[in-house]
GUDO-802257 format. One line per field, with one value per residue (C-alpha): residue number from 1; chain; x, y, z. Coordinates in nm, 4 decimals. Example, Ala and Ser with C-alpha at 12.3 -4.5 7.8 and 13.67 -1.06 7.14 Angstrom:
BEGIN
num <- (1;2)
chaine <- (A;A)
u <- (1.2300;1.3670)
v <- (-0.4500;-0.1060)
w <- (0.7800;0.7140)
***
This chain:
BEGIN
num <- (1;2;3;4;5;6;7;8;9;10;11;12;13;14;15;16;17;18;19;20;21;22;23;24;25;26;27;28;29;30;31;32;33;34;35;36;37;38;39;40;41;42;43;44;45;46;47;48;49;50;51;52;53;54;55;56;57;58;59;60;61;62;63;64;65;66;67;68;69;70;71;72;73;74;75;76;77;78;79;80;81;82;83;84;85;86;87;88;89;90;91;92;93;94;95;96;97;98;99;100;101;102;103;104;105;106;107;108;109;110;111;112;113;114;115)
chaine <- (A;A;A;A;A;A;A;A;A;A;A;A;A;A;A;A;A;A;A;A;A;A;A;A;A;A;A;A;A;A;A;A;A;A;A;A;A;A;A;A;A;A;A;A;A;A;A;A;A;A;A;A;A;A;A;A;A;A;A;A;A;A;A;A;A;A;A;A;A;A;A;A;A;A;A;A;A;A;A;A;A;A;A;A;A;A;A;A;A;A;A;A;A;A;A;A;A;A;A;A;A;A;A;A;A;A;A;A;A;A;A;A;A;A;A)
u <- (17.2865;17.3907;17.7326;17.6458;17.5229;17.7366;17.7155;17.8900;18.0878;18.1317;18.4367;18.4873;18.7798;18.8356;19.1712;19.3280;19.6571;19.8574;20.0218;20.0124;19.7879;19.7196;19.3663;19.2017;18.8862;18.7001;18.4038;18.1891;18.0217;17.7056;17.5684;17.2443;17.3793;17.6825;17.7806;17.9140;18.2084;18.1692;18.3632;18.6121;18.7785;19.0567;19.1011;19.4581;19.5094;19.7643;19.5935;19.6891;19.6113;19.6388;19.6732;19.8669;20.2002;20.0762;20.5149;20.4577;20.1380;20.2359;19.9415;19.8948;19.6636;19.5693;19.4226;19.4495;19.8617;20.0205;19.9490;20.1431;20.2385;20.0896;20.2257;20.5390;20.5682;20.3222;20.4564;20.2312;20.4474;20.5323;20.2457;19.9495;19.9641;19.6444;19.6283;19.3750;19.3643;19.4624;19.4503;19.4212;19.6401;19.5054;19.7294;19.9003;19.6569;19.8378;19.6004;19.8273;19.7161;19.6399;19.9222;19.8093;19.9300;19.8523;19.9718;19.9571;19.9858;20.3420;20.1209;19.9897;19.7528;19.5780;19.2026;19.0438;18.6558;18.4271;18.4120)
v <- (-8.9004;-8.9848;-9.0501;-9.5073;-9.3985;-9.5853;-9.3702;-9.5379;-9.1965;-9.2610;-9.0303;-9.0420;-8.8665;-8.6861;-8.7070;-8.4601;-8.6102;-8.9238;-8.9121;-8.9511;-8.6387;-8.6238;-8.5741;-8.4661;-8.4804;-8.2919;-8.3851;-8.1064;-8.1535;-7.9389;-7.8000;-7.6478;-7.3152;-7.0714;-7.1552;-7.5267;-7.5694;-7.8414;-8.1955;-8.1695;-8.4449;-8.4546;-8.7810;-8.7854;-9.0143;-9.0007;-9.0506;-9.2746;-9.1250;-9.3831;-9.6211;-9.9124;-10.1514;-10.4580;-10.5334;-10.9301;-10.9629;-11.2214;-11.2379;-11.5288;-11.5991;-11.8902;-12.1395;-12.5655;-12.5118;-12.2678;-11.9960;-11.6255;-11.4230;-11.0274;-10.8908;-10.9102;-10.7835;-10.5486;-10.4510;-10.4856;-10.6132;-10.5253;-10.6601;-10.6080;-10.2108;-10.0020;-9.8527;-9.6384;-9.4355;-9.6385;-9.4988;-9.6528;-9.5356;-9.6193;-9.8598;-9.7176;-9.7741;-10.1080;-10.2139;-10.2883;-10.3222;-10.0236;-9.9104;-9.8401;-9.6665;-9.5986;-9.4504;-9.7356;-9.5500;-9.6385;-9.6794;-10.0363;-10.1373;-10.4906;-10.4774;-10.8832;-10.8830;-11.0744;-11.4512)
w <- (15.0100;15.2949;15.4261;15.3690;15.0347;14.7643;14.4430;14.0670;13.8969;13.5464;13.4082;13.0004;12.8905;12.5691;12.4935;12.2252;12.2218;12.3175;12.6300;12.9978;13.2123;13.5122;13.6959;13.9444;14.0571;14.3677;14.5301;14.7596;14.9722;15.0467;15.2722;15.4071;15.4928;15.4141;15.8030;15.7478;15.5548;15.3690;15.3855;14.9705;14.9038;14.6835;14.4381;14.1553;13.9337;13.6338;13.2518;12.9480;12.6243;12.3128;12.2354;12.5319;12.4324;12.5903;12.5783;12.6536;12.3596;12.1080;11.9048;11.5954;11.3078;11.2956;11.0400;10.9763;11.0404;11.0072;11.1921;11.1210;11.3830;11.3897;11.6946;11.8041;12.2101;12.1787;11.8622;11.5091;11.2805;10.8844;10.7171;10.8696;11.0412;10.9649;10.6295;10.6447;10.3043;9.9775;9.5956;9.2357;9.0197;8.6127;8.5063;8.1170;7.8776;7.7318;7.9833;8.2888;8.5675;8.8308;9.1265;9.4148;9.6759;10.0735;10.2830;10.6585;11.0296;11.1891;11.5475;11.7207;11.5767;11.5024;11.3953;11.3833;11.2481;11.3671;11.3032)
***
């Protein structure tokens, strides 16, 4: 690789929690011997981990002439939040319907499946 060659670099992040963290990448040029000082390029940036909230995003589900808002100002509206765990408790012996218990996340999330 020479100084005029372009090199593409990919960086994969593994975020352990939500938040913002400073990232530094140092690229050091290879040298022929210890008698030469390598050039070092330092790149700095801040990485946002977690869900991004888009303050100006509004999302509607539309079917025929009906339109339902599911996201307002980047926040998923109640009734459309992600509920990963659902458990049904059996109904009483008298044949009533089972009780559905749902644990919903307060994090902004909206999943739209394939058409």
